[in-house]
C-alpha positions as YAML, in Angstrom:
chain: A
units: angstrom
residues:
- id: 1
  name: MET
  ca: [-7.69, -14.74, 12.67]
- id: 2
  name: LEU
  ca: [-9.25, -13.84, 9.32]
- id: 3
  name: LYS
  ca: [-12.68, -15.13, 10.33]
- id: 4
  name: GLU
  ca: [-12.48, -13.07, 13.51]
- id: 5
  name: LEU
  ca: [-11.55, -10.02, 11.44]
- id: 6
  name: GLU
  ca: [-14.51, -10.61, 9.15]
- id: 7
  name: GLN
  ca: [-16.84, -10.74, 12.15]
- id: 8
  name: ILE
  ca: [-15.40, -7.52, 13.57]
- id: 9
  name: ALA
  ca: [-15.96, -5.84, 10.19]
- id: 10
  name: ARG
  ca: [-19.54, -7.15, 10.05]
- id: 11
  name: ASP
  ca: [-20.22, -5.90, 13.58]
- id: 12
  name: ALA
  ca: [-18.86, -2.47, 12.62]
- id: 13
  name: GLY
  ca: [-21.02, -2.57, 9.49]
- id: 14
  name: ALA
  ca: [-24.09, -3.30, 11.61]
- id: 15
  name: ALA
  ca: [-23.31, -0.30, 13.83]
- id: 16
  name: ILE
  ca: [-22.97, 1.87, 10.72]
- id: 17
  name: MET
  ca: [-26.24, 0.60, 9.23]
- id: 18
  name: GLU
  ca: [-28.16, 1.40, 12.40]
- id: 19
  name: ILE
  ca: [-27.24, 5.07, 11.89]
- id: 20
  name: TYR
  ca: [-27.49, 4.90, 8.06]
- id: 21
  name: ASN
  ca: [-31.12, 3.84, 8.40]
- id: 22
  name: SER
  ca: [-31.90, 6.69, 10.79]
- id: 23
  name: ASP
  ca: [-32.16, 10.39, 10.03]
- id: 24
  name: ASP
  ca: [-29.51, 11.51, 12.50]
- id: 25
  name: PHE
  ca: [-26.00, 11.33, 11.00]
- id: 26
  name: ASP
  ca: [-24.71, 14.21, 13.17]
- id: 27
  name: VAL
  ca: [-22.31, 15.36, 10.42]
- id: 28
  name: GLN
  ca: [-19.35, 17.41, 11.67]
- id: 29
  name: LEU
  ca: [-16.31, 18.77, 9.85]
- id: 30
  name: LYS
  ca: [-12.80, 17.76, 10.89]
- id: 31
  name: GLY
  ca: [-9.80, 20.05, 10.69]
- id: 32
  name: ASP
  ca: [-9.23, 19.24, 7.01]
- id: 33
  name: ASP
  ca: [-12.93, 19.91, 6.22]
- id: 34
  name: SER
  ca: [-13.60, 16.20, 5.67]
- id: 35
  name: PRO
  ca: [-16.90, 15.00, 7.17]
- id: 36
  name: LEU
  ca: [-17.21, 12.96, 10.36]
- id: 37
  name: THR
  ca: [-20.44, 11.26, 11.44]
- id: 38
  name: LYS
  ca: [-21.72, 9.30, 14.44]
- id: 39
  name: ALA
  ca: [-21.31, 6.19, 12.26]
- id: 40
  name: ASP
  ca: [-17.53, 6.73, 11.91]
- id: 41
  name: LEU
  ca: [-17.19, 6.89, 15.69]
- id: 42
  name: ALA
  ca: [-19.53, 3.95, 16.37]
- id: 43
  name: ALA
  ca: [-17.65, 1.72, 13.92]
- id: 44
  name: HIS
  ca: [-14.32, 2.83, 15.40]
- id: 45
  name: ARG
  ca: [-15.41, 1.76, 18.88]
- id: 46
  name: VAL
  ca: [-16.62, -1.65, 17.64]
- id: 47
  name: ILE
  ca: [-13.38, -2.34, 15.76]
- id: 48
  name: VAL
  ca: [-11.03, -1.26, 18.56]
- id: 49
  name: ASP
  ca: [-13.00, -3.36, 21.04]
- id: 50
  name: GLY
  ca: [-12.94, -6.38, 18.71]
- id: 51
  name: LEU
  ca: [-9.22, -6.15, 17.90]
- id: 52
  name: SER
  ca: [-8.37, -5.77, 21.59]
- id: 53
  name: GLN
  ca: [-9.95, -9.16, 22.26]
- id: 54
  name: LEU
  ca: [-7.90, -11.11, 19.70]
- id: 55
  name: ASN
  ca: [-5.26, -13.55, 20.90]
- id: 56
  name: GLU
  ca: [-2.56, -11.71, 18.91]
- id: 57
  name: GLN
  ca: [-2.23, -8.13, 20.20]
- id: 58
  name: TYR
  ca: [-0.77, -5.35, 18.03]
- id: 59
  name: PRO
  ca: [-0.99, -1.55, 18.21]
- id: 60
  name: ILE
  ca: [-4.06, -0.05, 16.53]
- id: 61
  name: LEU
  ca: [-3.92, 3.02, 14.31]
- id: 62
  name: SER
  ca: [-7.39, 4.22, 13.28]
- id: 63
  name: GLU
  ca: [-8.39, 7.32, 11.35]
- id: 64
  name: GLU
  ca: [-10.40, 8.27, 14.42]
- id: 65
  name: SER
  ca: [-7.47, 7.80, 16.84]
- id: 66
  name: ALA
  ca: [-4.42, 8.78, 14.80]
- id: 67
  name: ASP
  ca: [-2.80, 11.05, 17.37]
- id: 68
  name: ILE
  ca: [0.19, 8.76, 17.86]
- id: 69
  name: SER
  ca: [3.67, 10.25, 17.54]
- id: 70
  name: TRP
  ca: [6.06, 9.22, 14.79]
- id: 71
  name: ASP
  ca: [8.68, 8.48, 17.47]
- id: 72
  name: LYS
  ca: [6.35, 5.80, 18.82]
- id: 73
  name: ARG
  ca: [5.01, 4.53, 15.49]
- id: 74
  name: GLN
  ca: [8.40, 3.99, 13.91]
- id: 75
  name: GLN
  ca: [9.10, 1.30, 16.52]
- id: 76
  name: TRP
  ca: [6.17, -0.79, 15.25]
- id: 77
  name: GLN
  ca: [6.87, -3.89, 13.15]
- id: 78
  name: ARG
  ca: [3.25, -5.06, 13.07]
- id: 79
  name: TYR
  ca: [0.13, -2.99, 13.67]
- id: 80
  name: TRP
  ca: [-3.53, -2.71, 12.71]
- id: 81
  name: LEU
  ca: [-4.39, 0.11, 10.30]
- id: 82
  name: VAL
  ca: [-8.11, 0.90, 10.34]
- id: 83
  name: ASP
  ca: [-10.58, 3.13, 8.55]
- id: 84
  name: PRO
  ca: [-13.86, 2.52, 10.38]
- id: 85
  name: LEU
  ca: [-15.94, 4.14, 7.62]
- id: 86
  name: ASP
  ca: [-14.21, 4.83, 4.33]
- id: 87
  name: GLY
  ca: [-16.34, 6.90, 1.98]
- id: 88
  name: THR
  ca: [-18.12, 9.11, 4.49]
- id: 89
  name: LYS
  ca: [-19.26, 11.33, 1.61]
- id: 90
  name: GLU
  ca: [-20.85, 8.29, -0.05]
- id: 91
  name: PHE
  ca: [-22.46, 7.43, 3.30]
- id: 92
  name: ILE
  ca: [-23.97, 10.91, 3.56]
- id: 93
  name: LYS
  ca: [-25.20, 10.66, -0.06]
- id: 94
  name: ARG
  ca: [-26.74, 7.27, 0.82]
- id: 95
  name: ASN
  ca: [-25.37, 5.58, -2.32]
- id: 96
  name: GLY
  ca: [-24.07, 2.50, -0.45]
- id: 97
  name: GLU
  ca: [-20.48, 2.80, -1.70]
- id: 98
  name: PHE
  ca: [-18.75, 2.97, 1.67]
- id: 99
  name: THR
  ca: [-16.68, 0.38, 3.49]
- id: 100
  name: VAL
  ca: [-15.18, -0.82, 6.75]
- id: 101
  name: ASN
  ca: [-11.41, -1.34, 6.37]
- id: 102
  name: ILE
  ca: [-9.08, -3.32, 8.63]
- id: 103
  name: ALA
  ca: [-5.49, -4.14, 7.60]
- id: 104
  name: LEU
  ca: [-2.53, -5.79, 9.27]
- id: 105
  name: ILE
  ca: [0.70, -4.01, 8.34]
- id: 106
  name: GLU
  ca: [3.99, -5.83, 8.68]
- id: 107
  name: ASN
  ca: [7.23, -3.92, 8.08]
- id: 108
  name: GLY
  ca: [5.46, -1.41, 5.87]
- id: 109
  name: GLU
  ca: [3.52, -3.96, 3.80]
- id: 110
  name: PRO
  ca: [-0.22, -4.77, 4.07]
- id: 111
  name: VAL
  ca: [-0.17, -8.54, 4.56]
- id: 112
  name: MET
  ca: [-3.81, -9.12, 5.53]
- id: 113
  name: GLY
  ca: [-6.96, -7.09, 5.10]
- id: 114
  name: VAL
  ca: [-10.74, -7.11, 5.09]
- id: 115
  name: VAL
  ca: [-12.95, -4.62, 3.26]
- id: 116
  name: TYR
  ca: [-16.66, -4.85, 4.05]
- id: 117
  name: ALA
  ca: [-19.38, -2.89, 2.25]
- id: 118
  name: PRO
  ca: [-22.43, -3.31, 4.53]
- id: 119
  name: VAL
  ca: [-25.09, -2.02, 2.12]
- id: 120
  name: LEU
  ca: [-23.83, -4.37, -0.61]
- id: 121
  name: ASP
  ca: [-23.06, -7.16, 1.90]
- id: 122
  name: ALA
  ca: [-19.74, -7.57, 0.08]
- id: 123
  name: MET
  ca: [-16.83, -8.95, 2.13]
- id: 124
  name: TYR
  ca: [-13.44, -8.72, 0.43]
- id: 125
  name: VAL
  ca: [-10.64, -10.59, 2.18]
- id: 126
  name: GLY
  ca: [-6.96, -10.64, 1.27]
- id: 127
  name: ASP
  ca: [-4.24, -12.70, 2.91]
- id: 128
  name: ARG
  ca: [-0.67, -12.90, 1.66]
- id: 129
  name: ALA
  ca: [-0.57, -16.66, 2.32]
- id: 130
  name: ASN
  ca: [-4.01, -17.68, 1.03]
- id: 131
  name: GLY
  ca: [-5.08, -15.30, -1.76]
- id: 132
  name: ALA
  ca: [-8.15, -13.09, -2.06]
- id: 133
  name: THR
  ca: [-11.88, -13.78, -1.84]
- id: 134
  name: LEU
  ca: [-15.19, -11.97, -2.23]
- id: 135
  name: ASN
  ca: [-17.85, -13.51, 0.01]
- id: 136
  name: ASP
  ca: [-15.68, -16.64, 0.27]
- id: 137
  name: THR
  ca: [-15.32, -17.00, -3.54]
- id: 138
  name: PRO
  ca: [-11.72, -16.67, -4.84]
- id: 139
  name: ILE
  ca: [-11.00, -13.57, -6.91]
- id: 140
  name: GLN
  ca: [-8.02, -12.45, -8.96]
- id: 141
  name: ILE
  ca: [-7.00, -9.60, -11.21]
- id: 142
  name: GLU
  ca: [-7.78, -9.62, -14.94]
- id: 143
  name: GLN
  ca: [-4.82, -11.38, -16.57]
- id: 144
  name: ASN
  ca: [-5.36, -10.04, -20.10]
- id: 145
  name: THR
  ca: [-5.08, -6.41, -21.16]
- id: 146
  name: PRO
  ca: [-8.26, -5.48, -23.03]
- id: 147
  name: GLU
  ca: [-8.38, -3.19, -26.06]
- id: 148
  name: THR
  ca: [-10.37, -0.65, -24.05]
- id: 149
  name: LEU
  ca: [-8.98, -0.19, -20.56]
- id: 150
  name: ARG
  ca: [-11.47, -0.01, -17.71]
- id: 151
  name: ILE
  ca: [-10.32, 2.84, -15.51]
- id: 152
  name: VAL
  ca: [-11.93, 3.05, -12.10]
- id: 153
  name: GLY
  ca: [-12.28, 6.55, -10.74]
- id: 154
  name: SER
  ca: [-13.65, 8.40, -7.75]
- id: 155
  name: ARG
  ca: [-17.24, 9.56, -7.51]
- id: 156
  name: SER
  ca: [-16.26, 12.39, -5.19]
- id: 157
  name: HIS
  ca: [-12.64, 13.31, -5.98]
- id: 158
  name: ALA
  ca: [-12.05, 13.81, -9.73]
- id: 159
  name: SER
  ca: [-8.79, 15.62, -10.55]
- id: 160
  name: GLN
  ca: [-7.29, 17.31, -13.59]
- id: 161
  name: GLU
  ca: [-4.05, 15.38, -12.99]
- id: 162
  name: THR
  ca: [-5.94, 12.12, -13.45]
- id: 163
  name: THR
  ca: [-7.50, 13.33, -16.70]
- id: 164
  name: ASP
  ca: [-4.07, 14.40, -18.01]
- id: 165
  name: TRP
  ca: [-2.54, 11.04, -17.04]
- id: 166
  name: LEU
  ca: [-5.29, 9.14, -18.85]
- id: 167
  name: GLU
  ca: [-4.78, 11.16, -22.02]
- id: 168
  name: GLN
  ca: [-1.12, 10.10, -22.02]
- id: 169
  name: LEU
  ca: [-2.01, 6.39, -21.97]
- id: 170
  name: GLY
  ca: [-2.43, 6.33, -25.74]
- id: 171
  name: LYS
  ca: [-5.16, 3.69, -25.46]
- id: 172
  name: PRO
  ca: [-8.94, 3.88, -25.51]
- id: 173
  name: TYR
  ca: [-10.49, 3.70, -22.06]
- id: 174
  name: GLU
  ca: [-13.82, 3.81, -20.29]
- id: 175
  name: MET
  ca: [-14.45, 5.15, -16.81]
- id: 176
  name: VAL
  ca: [-15.94, 3.02, -14.05]
- id: 177
  name: PRO
  ca: [-17.11, 5.34, -11.24]
- id: 178
  name: MET
  ca: [-16.96, 4.02, -7.69]
- id: 179
  name: GLY
  ca: [-16.59, 5.31, -4.15]
- id: 180
  name: SER
  ca: [-14.29, 4.47, -1.24]
- id: 181
  name: SER
  ca: [-11.80, 1.58, -1.17]
- id: 182
  name: LEU
  ca: [-14.16, -0.38, -3.45]
- id: 183
  name: LYS
  ca: [-12.20, 1.18, -6.33]
- id: 184
  name: ILE
  ca: [-9.14, -0.91, -5.49]
- id: 185
  name: CYS
  ca: [-11.34, -3.95, -4.85]
- id: 186
  name: LEU
  ca: [-12.81, -3.68, -8.37]
- id: 187
  name: VAL
  ca: [-9.31, -4.07, -9.77]
- id: 188
  name: ALA
  ca: [-8.71, -7.02, -7.44]
- id: 189
  name: GLU
  ca: [-11.80, -8.88, -8.68]
- id: 190
  name: GLY
  ca: [-11.03, -8.23, -12.34]
- id: 191
  name: LYS
  ca: [-13.85, -5.73, -12.98]
- id: 192
  name: ALA
  ca: [-11.44, -2.86, -13.68]
- id: 193
  name: ASP
  ca: [-7.89, -2.70, -15.00]
- id: 194
  name: ILE
  ca: [-6.33, 0.40, -13.47]
- id: 195
  name: TYR
  ca: [-7.10, 2.84, -10.68]
- id: 196
  name: PRO
  ca: [-4.88, 5.93, -10.92]
- id: 197
  name: ARG
  ca: [-5.10, 8.08, -7.79]
- id: 198
  name: LEU
  ca: [-3.42, 11.39, -8.56]
- id: 199
  name: GLY
  ca: [-4.91, 13.14, -5.58]
- id: 200
  name: PRO
  ca: [-4.64, 13.02, -1.79]
- id: 201
  name: THR
  ca: [-5.38, 9.88, 0.21]
- id: 202
  name: SER
  ca: [-4.34, 8.72, 3.66]
- id: 203
  name: GLU
  ca: [-2.77, 5.40, 4.56]
- id: 204
  name: TRP
  ca: [-5.93, 4.10, 6.25]
- id: 205
  name: ASP
  ca: [-7.89, 4.77, 3.03]
- id: 206
  name: THR
  ca: [-5.91, 2.22, 1.04]
- id: 207
  name: ALA
  ca: [-4.27, -0.38, 3.30]
- id: 208
  name: ALA
  ca: [-7.02, -3.02, 3.60]
- id: 209
  name: ALA
  ca: [-7.93, -2.94, -0.10]
- id: 210
  name: HIS
  ca: [-4.21, -2.92, -0.93]
- id: 211
  name: ALA
  ca: [-3.89, -6.22, 0.96]
- id: 212
  name: VAL
  ca: [-6.82, -7.62, -1.05]
- id: 213
  name: LEU
  ca: [-5.29, -6.46, -4.34]
- id: 214
  name: ASN
  ca: [-1.86, -7.88, -3.51]
- id: 215
  name: ALA
  ca: [-3.43, -11.22, -2.59]
- id: 216
  name: ALA
  ca: [-5.38, -11.21, -5.88]
- id: 217
  name: GLY
  ca: [-2.16, -10.80, -7.90]
- id: 218
  name: GLY
  ca: [-2.18, -7.03, -8.37]
- id: 219
  name: SER
  ca: [-0.07, -4.21, -6.99]
- id: 220
  name: ILE
  ca: [-0.04, -0.56, -6.01]
- id: 221
  name: THR
  ca: [2.96, 1.54, -6.93]
- id: 222
  name: THR
  ca: [3.81, 5.21, -6.78]
- id: 223
  name: VAL
  ca: [3.90, 7.09, -10.08]
- id: 224
  name: ASP
  ca: [7.68, 6.46, -10.00]
- id: 225
  name: GLY
  ca: [7.10, 2.70, -9.88]
- id: 226
  name: GLU
  ca: [8.03, 2.14, -6.24]
- id: 227
  name: PRO
  ca: [5.80, -0.13, -4.08]
- id: 228
  name: LEU
  ca: [3.36, 1.82, -1.91]
- id: 229
  name: ARG
  ca: [4.47, 1.37, 1.70]
- id: 230
  name: TYR
  ca: [3.04, 2.27, 5.10]
- id: 231
  name: ASN
  ca: [4.33, 3.86, 8.30]
- id: 232
  name: GLN
  ca: [7.51, 5.11, 6.68]
- id: 233
  name: LYS
  ca: [7.22, 8.77, 7.70]
- id: 234
  name: ASP
  ca: [5.58, 11.21, 10.10]
- id: 235
  name: SER
  ca: [2.75, 12.10, 7.68]
- id: 236
  name: PHE
  ca: [-0.14, 9.71, 7.00]
- id: 237
  name: LEU
  ca: [-0.61, 11.01, 3.45]
- id: 238
  name: ASN
  ca: [0.04, 8.59, 0.58]
- id: 239
  name: PRO
  ca: [1.96, 9.70, -2.48]
- id: 240
  name: TYR
  ca: [0.04, 9.60, -5.77]
- id: 241
  name: PHE
  ca: [-0.29, 5.97, -6.83]
- id: 242
  name: ILE
  ca: [-1.45, 3.56, -9.52]
- id: 243
  name: ALA
  ca: [-3.34, 0.37, -8.61]
- id: 244
  name: ARG
  ca: [-3.21, -2.23, -11.38]
...
C-alpha cells in the first residue's frame, strides 16, 4: 500500500504544481483567517479519489472535509488523516516549502505516512514495520547529541513561548528555519535535533511527518512528556509538543 500512497501523493503534488506555476491561486480566507487556495482543493480531490480506490477502505479525514462529528469519529479504529497542502503560506510565498501529507492512524497512533514536497521532489515515507526513507534511501534520527543543538523552527509562526523555552535549555543552539511538516522531517533525517512547537497546530498538520519521525527512531511528545495522539477529543487542535 505504501507505493500506492506515494503515487497518490505525487498525483496531488502534480495538481498543486499546475496551479503553483500559474498566476491564479484564488486565495481565500477560512473562518480562522488561514489561507485556502485552488491548489488545496485540487490536491484534496486527487487524494480522496486515490484513497477511495485502494483495496483497504478506511474513513478519510482531510483538512478540507473535516466536518465529521466527534460521535462518529470516536468509533474509528483506523482512518486516513490528510493535509492536501500543508504550508499554504509557503505556497503563496512561492518558496517551495510546502507538502502533501497522508497518514494512516491506528488507535490514535500514526503508523504509516507519506510527506511529499513537490517543488523539492522529496518523498518522505514512514512505516512502523519497515522504517523511514527519503526518496527510497533509509533515514534515521541523529543518534548523538551535538554541542550546539540544531533547533528547527517555523518560517511563518514564530512565538515568544518558543524563544522562552529555548532560553531554558541551557545549551547553545542554532536555528534552522523551515516551513510546513518538513520541520519534523528534518529531525527524522538527522538534519535537526529538536522541533519545539509551542503554538497552535492541527492534527492533519503533523500526522504524516509524525509517522515518518517515529519510523526513523524519533518521537513527538507533549510538553508534559506524554506521546502525541490523534482523534482523542472533539477538537482537532494539537497540544504544544516537542519533536526530537
